[in-house]
TIMIMI-103955 format. One record per atom (N, C-alpha, C): residue in three letters; x, y, z negated. Coordinates in pm, whole numbers, plus 50000, padded with zeros to 5 digits. Each point is the difference from the previous one (the first is absolute). Layout:
BEGIN
ALAXYZ ...
//
This chain:
BEGIN
MET754049469619384 MET498594993250012 MET499025009549925 ASN498905003250065 ASN498895007549927 ASN499214991649922 VAL500354999949870 VAL499244990949896 VAL498855007149957 GLN498844994850014 GLN498685005149958 GLN499584995949864 LEU500515007949889 LEU499784996949875 LEU498595004749947 ARG499364992949910 ARG498745003449956 ARG500235009749872 ASP499025007849976 ASP500055007649876 ASP499634989949886 PRO500725000349889 PRO499734991849888 PRO498505000349953 ASN499415011150011 ASN498635000649969 ASN498924994250096 ASP500514996450114 ASP499164993550094 ASP499354987449946 THR498784997150048 THR499324987949965 THR499784991150126 LEU499524988249977 LEU499704992150131 LEU498955006250091 ALA499135007849941 ALA498995006450080 ALA500635010150096 ASP501105006149965 ASP500645009850076 ASP500614993450125 LEU500224987649990 LEU500654992450118 LEU498994991550085 GLN498715000349946 GLN499054990250053 GLN499675004350148 GLU499735012750030 GLU499485003550128 GLU501024997150110 GLU501345002849960 GLU501074997250087 GLU500104984950039 GLU499844992049896 GLU500104986150032 GLU498894994950080 GLU498755003749976 GLU498934995850076 GLU500075003550149 GLU500505012750029 GLU500265003950142 GLU500924990150065 GLU501084996549921 GLU501024990650060 GLU499474986650030 ASN499094995749902 ASN499564986350021 ASN498994999950114 LEU499315011650012 LEU499005000850111 LEU500664999250135 ARG501185006850005 ARG500795000750123 ARG500564986150032 THR500394992649899 THR500574987150035 THR498964990050025 ARG498785001049940 ARG498874991350035 ARG499545002150149 LYS500005012450037 LYS499545003650141 LYS501044994550094 ALA501365000649970 ALA500934994850089 ALA499904985050009 VAL499744992849894 VAL499834986350007 VAL498744996750089 GLU498865006649977 GLU498854997150071 GLU500205001750149 GLU500715011250049 GLU500285003050134 GLU500834988950049 ASP500974996349925 ASP501054989950041 ASP499294987350020 ASN499064995749908 ASN499224987250016 ASN499085001050128 SER499425010850028 SER499175000650120 SER500704999250129 ASN501225002949994 ASN500774999650134 ASN500864987450008 HIS500124991749895 HIS500794987750002 HIS499274989749943 VAL499654989950080 VAL499374987649954 VAL501024990149978 GLU500174996249864 GLU501114990649966 GLU499284987149954 PRO500784988850001 PRO499494986949941 PRO499985002449850 ASP499094992049950 ASP499845000049845 ASP501354997149933 VAL500265008149906 VAL501174996749919 VAL499644991049879 GLU501094992249962 GLU499734991849883 GLU500105007949881 GLU499394994949894 GLU499835006749863 GLU501395002049952 GLU500285012949961 GLU501255003049937 GLU500004995049864 ASN501214995549957 ASN500214995049868 ASN500565012149902 ASP499215002949911 ASP500405011749907 ASP500694994649879 ASN500364987850004 ASN500694994549875 ASN501425005149990 GLY500465000249872 GLY501385004449983 GLY500744986849982 ASN501135001049927 ASN500904988749984 ASN500645000949867 ASP500144988849920 ASP500575001449865 ASP501555001250010 ASP500574998450121 ASP501435001450006 ASP500415014150041 GLU499105009849981 GLU500395014550029 GLU499305008249899 PRO500485012349978 PRO499285010049910 PRO498575001550043 GLU499155001149899 GLU498545001050037 GLU499425014049964 LEU499005004750083 LEU499415011549979 LEU498634996449960 GLU499705000549868 GLU498804993449946 GLU499954986950063 ASN501164993350023 ASN500244988550065 ASN499865001550161 GLY500255012450042 GLY500075002150133 GLY501424997850051 ASN500365004150103 ASN501434996650056 ASN500945011150018 ASN501234997249946 ASN501015010950012 ASN500574999250140 TYR499944989150071 TYR500514998150140 TYR499195006350104 ASP498685004549945 ASP499135007450094 ASP500455014150028 ASN501255001550041 ASN500675013650011 ASN499925004450140 GLU500635012850021 GLU499905005650134 GLU500614991950105 GLU501164992149968 GLU500544992150101 GLU499224986750021 GLY499764993249889 GLY499264987350002 GLY498585002350039 GLY499445011149964 GLY498645003550036 GLY499014989449959 GLU499034998350079 GLU498884991849962 GLU500204985350064 GLY501314996750017 GLY500224986350051 GLY500164999350151 LYS499185008350072 LYS499985001050141 LYS499785014250042 GLU500285002050121 GLU499545013750058 GLU498555001949980 ALA499485012349987 ALA498635001549967 ALA499094993050096 LYS499114992049933 LYS499084991850081 LYS498895008950056 LYS499584995850119 LYS498875006350061 LYS498734995049947 ARG499145009049953 ARG498804995249937 ARG498685004350081 LYS499054991349992 LYS498825003950074 LYS498975005349895 TYR500475005549897 TYR499125005349887 TYR500715012449947 VAL499225009049934 VAL500725011249928 VAL500344994849859 PRO501275000549964 PRO500434995149873 PRO499465009249883 ARG499984994249885 ARG499455006649884 ARG500815014049961 GLY501384998550023 GLY500795013049989 GLY500335000549848 PRO500815009949973 PRO500445002149858 PRO498875005149914 THR500134998949874 THR499035005049900 THR499985015050007 HIS498615004950003 HIS499805014849999 HIS500165005249857 MET500375012649991 MET500245005649866 MET498625001349919 HIS499055003750081 HIS498665001849921 HIS499454987449950 ALA500414987850062 ALA499494987549950 ALA500684996149866 LEU501005006249970 LEU500734997249873 LEU499365006749875 GLN499255011550030 GLN499285006649895 GLN500985005249887 LEU501105004250045 LEU501045003449901 LEU499845014849954 ASP499055007350060 ASP499795013949949 ASP498815001549924 SER499554988049943 SER498824999449911 SER500315008049876 VAL498845004649940 VAL500285006849872 VAL499924990749874 ASP499844987250034 ASP499964989549899 ASP501264999749929 PRO500064995349869 PRO501254997949930 PRO501014992850070 LYS501225002949971 LYS501134994050071 LYS499904983749975 ARG500454992650099 ARG499844985949990 ARG501374995149953 LYS499984991249901 LYS501284995549939 LYS500444987950075 ILE501224999050029 ILE500584988850075 ILE500644989949901 PRO499324987749989 PRO500634991249902 PRO501234991850055 PHE500814995449909 PHE501214992350049 PHE500094987349915 ASN500604989650060 ASN500014987249930 ASN501364999549920 THR500274988949941 THR501254998849925 THR501295000250072 ASN499824998150136 ASN501075000550093 ASN500215013350063 GLU499305010049944 GLU500005013650045 GLU499505002650139 GLN499044992050039 GLN499314999750136 GLN498655006349988 PRO499605008950085 PRO498595005149991 PRO499054989350038 THR498884998449923 THR499034990350026 THR498655005950087 VAL500275012150043 VAL499025005050092 VAL500915006350114 GLN499375000450126 GLN500695004150119 GLN499935015550025 LEU501185005950035 LEU500065014150033 LEU500595000750146 ALA500004988850072 ALA500644999650135 ALA499235009750097 SER498725000349995 SER499315008950085 SER500345014849977 VAL500055003049883 VAL500195013749943 VAL501405004450048 LEU501024992449962 LEU501265003050040 LEU500295000250151 GLY499444990550066 GLY500124998950149 GLY499415012850071 VAL498855004249948 VAL499365012550068 VAL501015011849979 LEU500565000949885 LEU500855012049968 LEU501344998750075 VAL500564987950006 VAL501314998450074 VAL499885002250148 ARG498794997450052 ARG499795001850149 ARG499985015050036 LYS499955008649901 LYS500105015150034 LYS501445004450012 LEU501014991349979 LEU501285004250015 LEU500404997850146 PRO500855008050066 PRO500474998850131 PRO500724986350018 LEU499734993650119 LEU500564986350022 LEU501555000150017 ASN500545012250013 ASN501515000950034 ASN500674994649874 PHE499384999649883 PHE500834995649887 PHE500194984350027 ARG501124995350024 ARG500264986550019 ARG500214992349869 ASP500105006549897 ASP500224994149867 ASP499465009249898 TRP499324994049899 TRP499405007749888 TRP500945008649923 ARG501324995450006 ARG501035007849934 ARG500135014250064 LEU499695000150131 LEU500155013150067 LEU498905009549990 VAL498894995049936 VAL498815009249978 VAL500405010249897 PRO499785013650021 PRO500275009349904 PRO499474998249863 HIS500655003649900 HIS499584996649848 HIS498665007049979 GLN499835012950056 GLN498755006549974 GLN498884994150063 ALA500114993250118 ALA498874992750065 ALA499684988349919 LYS500914993149944 LYS499704987949909 LYS499245004949875 GLU500515010549941 GLU499315005649879 GLU498535004650032 ASN499925005250119 ASN498505004550026 ASN499074987250018 ILE500534990150056 ILE499234987350010 ILE499634995349851 TRP501044998649925 TRP499834996149858 TRP499135007649925 LYS499955012850024 LYS499075009549918 LYS498614997150043 ILE499764997950131 ILE498584996650043 ILE499564986849927 VAL500904990750001 VAL499514987049931 VAL499775002049850 THR500945007349936 THR499825001949848 THR498765009449963 ASN499555007850104 ASN498915008649984 ASN498734992849985 ARG499944987950057 ARG498834990649999 ARG500064987749916 PHE501294995649981 PHE500134987649927 PHE500955002249879 ILE499954992149896 ILE500855000549884 ILE501004989550021 VAL501295004250046 VAL501024990950013 VAL501265005449942 PRO500504992549898 PRO501215004549929 PRO501175002950093 GLU500635010449966 GLU501165004450085 GLU501064989850016 TYR499984990149901 TYR500954988550005 TYR499824992950121 TYR498844998950067 TYR499774991850120 TYR500175007550131 LYS500485011949985 LYS500175009150122 LYS500874992350111 ASP501154995349946 ASP500934993850092 ASP499424987950057 TYR499174991949932 TYR499304989050049 TYR499165003450115 TYR499235011149989 TYR499085004150110 TYR500815006350111 PHE500995006949974 PHE500845005350108 PHE500664988050085 SER500334989049941 SER500494988950079 SER498854993650080 LYS498775001349961 LYS498844996150082 LYS499905008750119 MET500165013349963 MET499695009950113 MET501114998650110 GLU501194996049959 GLU501034997550092 GLU499594989350106 THR499364989949946 THR499424989550099 THR498975004250080 TYR499035008449946 TYR498875005950069 TYR500475009850115 LEU501075006949970 LEU500585009150109 LEU500474991350112 ARG500754988949959 ARG500484991650103 ARG498904993450084 GLU498914996249938 GLU498904994450072 GLU499345009350089 ALA499895012549957 ALA499445010750085 ALA500855002050122 ARG501235000249986 ARG500955001350114 ARG499814988350098 SER499954988249935 SER499884987650078 SER498724999650089 ARG498865004049937 ARG498724999450072 ARG500025010450121 LYS500545012049970 LYS500145009950108 LYS500864996850098 ALA501234993149964 ALA500964996450099 ALA499474989050089 GLY499124991449949 GLY499384989950088 GLY499135006050106 LEU499245009149960 LEU498995008150093 LEU500775006650097 VAL501125006249965 VAL500845007950099 VAL500614991850091 LEU500654987349952 LEU500594992250102 LEU498854993450102 ASP498904997349945 ASP499004994850094 ASP499655010350109 ALA499945012949966 ALA499735010250097 ALA501165001050102 LEU501244999549942 LEU501145002350078 LEU500224987650097 ASP499664988349960 ASP500274987950081 ASP498744996450099 ARG498955004449966 ARG498844996950076 ARG499395011250091 LEU500195011749963 LEU499445011450074 LEU501105007950080 GLN499455007950092 GLN500965007150078 GLN499445014750026 GLY500955008850029 GLY499615014350039 GLY499195006849906 GLU498925005750055 GLU499095009049930 GLU499264992749884 GLU499644987650037 GLU499204992349901 GLU500874996849881 ARG501274997350015 ARG500954996849889 ARG500125013449912 GLU500185010550071 GLU500105013249922 GLU498765003549925 LYS498924997150050 LYS498755003249934 LYS499854990749866 ARG500404987750032 ARG499884990149879 ARG500935003649896 LEU501325004050033 LEU500995004149893 LEU499505012849938 ASP499455009050066 ASP499485012749945 ASP499044996449896 LYS499044991650030 LYS498904996049905 LYS500584992349873 LEU501054994250011 LEU500714992549899 LEU500715009149906 MET500395013150042 MET500785007549913 MET499275004849869 PRO500534996949889 PRO499325004649875 PRO500085015549985 LYS499015005049928 LYS499995014549987 LYS501085005249894 THR500474989849928 THR501125004149900 THR501305002550067 MET500064998150138 MET501315001850067 MET499875010750104 THR501165006750026 THR500115009350113 THR500294993050135 VAL499745005850101 VAL500274993850134 VAL501384994350001 ARG500965008949961 ARG501514995650001 ARG500214988549914 GLU499404999049880 GLU500114988249913 GLU499474988150056 TRP498855002150069 TRP499364988150064 TRP500834994850114 GLU500565008950080 GLU500804996250120 GLU501214992649950 ASP500625004549897 ASP501214993049942 ASP499564985849945 PHE498844998649938 PHE499554988049957 PHE499814989250110 VAL499285004650109 VAL499814992050112 VAL501284995650071 LYS500855009850011 LYS501444996950059 LYS500674989849915 HIS499955000949866 HIS500554989549922 HIS499464986550011 VAL498654999849995 VAL499304987250027 VAL500324993150135 ASN500235009050098 ASN500234994150138 ASN501434997750023 SER500825001549903 SER501484997550005 SER500284984950011 ALA501104997050073 ALA500434985350008 ALA500264995249870 GLU500715008049907 GLU500364995849865 GLU498704996149925 PHE499045008649999 PHE498794997349925 PHE499244986850045 ARG500034998650142 ARG499324988850051 ARG500724986249955 VAL501225001250012 VAL500804987349959 VAL499834996849853 LYS500025010649916 LYS499804997749856 LYS498574994649966 ARG499105005450077 ARG498544995449991 ARG499894985650029 LEU500684995650109 LEU499914985550032 LEU500624991549907 LYS501235005249941 LYS500574992749895 LYS499244998649878 MET499235010049961 MET499174998449882 MET498744992150022 GLN499534999150123 GLN498924991150033 GLN500424985849987 ASP501304997650045 ASP500554986649986 ASP500034995049855 VAL500525010149915 VAL500134997749858 VAL498574996449949 ARG498945006750041 ARG498774998149939 ARG499404986950052 SER500274995450119 SER499574987850053 SER500434987549917 LYS501145002249937 LYS500664989249911 LYS499414998749865 HIS499145009549957 HIS499364998749875 HIS499044988049997 THR500124991249910 THR499284988049998 THR498844998749902 THR499945007749891 THR498994998349901 THR499185012349985 PRO499225004250094 PRO499085011049998 PRO498894998749892 HIS499845009749920 HIS498854999349891 HIS498725004550064 THR498924997349930 THR498695003350062 THR499255010249919 ILE500675008549924 ILE499355009949908 ILE500075013650052 SER500565002350120 SER500195012850056 SER500655009649898 ARG499335011649983 ARG500575010149911 ARG499464998849852 LYS499284990049979 LYS499544998649856 LYS501054998949903 GLY501074992550030 GLY501094997449914 GLY499774989949884 TYR501014994449944 TYR499834990449901 TYR499515005649866 ALA500335012749970 ALA499515006849882 ALA498625001749999 ARG499345003750117 ARG498505001850004 ARG499324986450013 LEU500744990450061 LEU499404985550014 LEU499954994649861 GLU500955002549907 GLU499934994849868 GLU498895006649920 VAL499775012450024 VAL498825006649920 VAL498674993050046 ASP499894997450132 ASP498764994650056 ASP499814986349940 LEU501074991949993 LEU499944985349942 LEU499645001349848 GLN500635009749928 GLN499665000049861 GLN498555004049982 LYS499455008350081 LYS498505003549990 LYS499164987050030 GLU500454993050104 GLU499204987550034 GLU500044990049893 GLN501214999349923 GLN500244989549899 GLN499555005949857 ASN499585012949999 ASN499725006449881 ASN501094998049892 THR501195005050042 THR501184998449900 THR500985011550028 THR500845003449898 THR500955010650019 THR501374993249997 LYS500074986250006 LYS501114992550005 LYS500725001650128 GLU501425001450007 GLU500665002050118 GLU499864987350086 ILE499875001350136 ILE499954988550093 ILE501324996650036 ASP500344987050006 ASP501404995650040 ASP500245004450137 ARG501325004450020 ARG500315004450132 ARG499874989750113 ASP500194986549959 ASP499974989850102 ASP498474999050051 ASP499045001649905 ASP498535000150040 ASP499715010650085 LEU500605012149964 LEU499685012150077 LEU500564997750140 TRP501184995350011 TRP500724997750137 TRP499204991350084 LYS499544988549935 LYS499224989650076 LYS498595005950053 ILE499385007949913 ILE498745006450038 ILE500305010250111 GLY501045007749970 GLY500315010350101 GLY500424994850139 HIS500214987250015 HIS500334994450121 HIS499044990450070 LYS498834998649935 LYS498904991550049 LYS499465007250117 GLN499674992250111 GLN499515005550116 GLN498365000749990 ARG499465009250067 ARG498545000849998 ARG499394986250050 LYS498884997549960 LYS499234988450037 LYS499874999250151 GLY500394989950067 GLY499894998750134 GLY501145003750086 LYS500975007149930 LYS501235004450072 LYS501184990849973 LYS500734996750099 LYS501114992049983 LYS501085006149929 PRO500584993249900 PRO501075005349927 PRO501255001450072 HIS500935009349968 HIS501395001150063 HIS500684988349972 PRO500774993550097 PRO500934988449966 PRO500965002649900 GLY500545012249987 GLY500995002849898 GLY499314999549857 VAL498745003649994 VAL499254999549869 VAL499764986049963 VAL499664992250101 VAL499694986049975 VAL501224993449938 GLU501165003250061 GLU501334994049955 GLU500315005449857 ALA499695012549969 ALA500205005549868 ALA499184992449896 PHE498804997750027 PHE499074993349913 PHE500524985949978 GLU500584993550098 GLU500534986849977 GLU501225000749908 LYS500865009150012 LYS501135002649918 LYS499595002949842 LEU498775006449988 LEU499635002749868 LEU499504986749934 GLU499254992250078 GLU499524986349956 GLU501184991149953 LYS501095000650090 LYS501244992349969 LYS500615004749876 ALA500135012249984 ALA500685006649883 ALA499224996649866 GLN498645000250024 GLN499164997649876 GLN500164985249957 ALA500144990950110 ALA500224985549961 ALA501344998149940 GLU501025006750048 GLU501414997549950 GLU500255008449872 HIS499595011849986 HIS500425008649897 HIS498875005249900 GLY498774994250035 GLY498815005249924 GLY500225000949850 ALA500604989849938 ALA500165000349853 ALA501045010449957 ASP500855002750086 ASP501265007749975 ASP499865014850037 CYS498875003450055 CYS499865013850045 CYS499605009049882 GLY500685011350015 GLY499745010449894 GLY498955010350048 SER499855011649931 SER499035009650039 SER500685012950045 SER501324998850007 SER500825011850053 SER500125000350155 VAL500235011050061 VAL500214998950146 VAL501284994150028 THR500884997449917 THR501204992750025 THR499964984849996 ASP498884995349937 ASP499894985549985 ASP498564994750011 ASP499125007650051 ASP498614994950028 ASP499904990850120 ILE498814996250029 ILE499844991750121 ILE500375005850133 LEU499815013050009 LEU500415006750125 LEU501445000950016 ALA500735002049891 ALA501485000350002 ALA500474985950035 LYS499334990449942 LYS500524986050031 LYS499724996850154 ALA499005003950041 ALA499534996250147 ALA500795009050097 PHE500115012249986 PHE500635008550098 PHE501335006649957 GLY500364997649876 GLY501345006849963 GLY499615014249938 GLU500945005749936 GLU499715012649931 GLU499895011150106 ASP499175009949972 ASP499935010550098 ASP501245008750002 LYS500355003950122 LYS501275007650018 LYS499895012949912 LYS501085003449936 LYS500015011749916 LYS499875013250085 THR500384999050116 THR499915013250080 THR498745003150063 LYS499024990549988 LYS498765002050080 LYS499115010249931 GLY500065001149872 GLY499065009849943 GLY498594994649971 ILE499764986850031 ILE498624994849972 ILE500174985549945 LEU499054994649945 LEU499984986349952 LEU498804992750063 LYS500154988150046 LYS498954991250056 LYS498844998949896 GLY498805002250042 GLY498874998849910 GLY499785011849906 ILE500875010550004 ILE499985011449922 ILE499885013150086 GLY500815001050095 GLY500005010250099 GLY500805011649966 PHE499675012350072 PHE500935010850006 PHE499985007749861 GLY501165004149963 GLY500155007449879 GLY500384991149872 ALA499844987650011 ALA500324991649884 ALA501314993450016 THR501105006249962 THR501354995450017 THR500344989049908 ARG501004991750024 ARG500404989449906 ARG500395006849866 LYS500595011750003 LYS500505005249869 LYS498785004049912 LYS499015004350062 LYS498685003949930 LYS499284987549951 VAL499894990350078 VAL499254987749963 VAL500754990349891 VAL501234999350038 VAL500794991349914 VAL500335006149864 ALA500095013949985 ALA500315006049878 ALA498904997049891 
//
């Protein structure tokens, strides 16, 4: 595979023009597609995650290349916002480096998802797993981050685990668009659409291999399986990528305190639906379980993740999940209980 590695001295500005050209091509393709196909209005997509799965700033781990975005790419009558542009991040500013703060659970209290997502999208989509990405490519990404932010080397593995999810998301989004073109278009129109979807970070051969993989029976079966798994998630949160760590900081500012917010309060706030929007049945049931647990065990509840009200209501979080309800990604049982 022809791996396009960046020079360690590259900055985000060096990649900006390339990304803008690709975004322009994609937007034009969507506009042309919309002008040629009049579709019924689509229902609003739910961008909520689920507490029963690893979270990406409380996003979704199951939002992968097979599970995708829950369904085959939806036909829109508008041009989507698209991914964050590099210049919008202002990471090549001459201002002093920005320090990334972490809480007591070793979680960042500011978001770097846009930054890391931009950089990960420059990797060829043929890498089906973050572990297959060459070491030097990972180091180049990390160097760009540390050139603009003050992040202790200790958290490198934490952010690499984040980037693993972002790479999977990038593959998922592109796979959905490819499948839409393959299933809905024919002949020259299909080829033109696929050509416009090809990222500049990939060679023609690499892109053809990716399309072939996405169109395989094995991929389609696995994608449907993951969509079924996702459909069974019953407690979607409503904080998108903010995450519980950042939600806690916001609440502390509102309450003018530095005291830690109980995770059951964070969980409940993180699952409240917007005004006027009907709550998910699974969330309604979960709130009922919390009320019942409070009535039965309120006086006996502790403050540890092993015996607090969430543990009483839902049971202890599985040790293999890598997350804790009301706390989120990166805060393992070992870290929190210790």
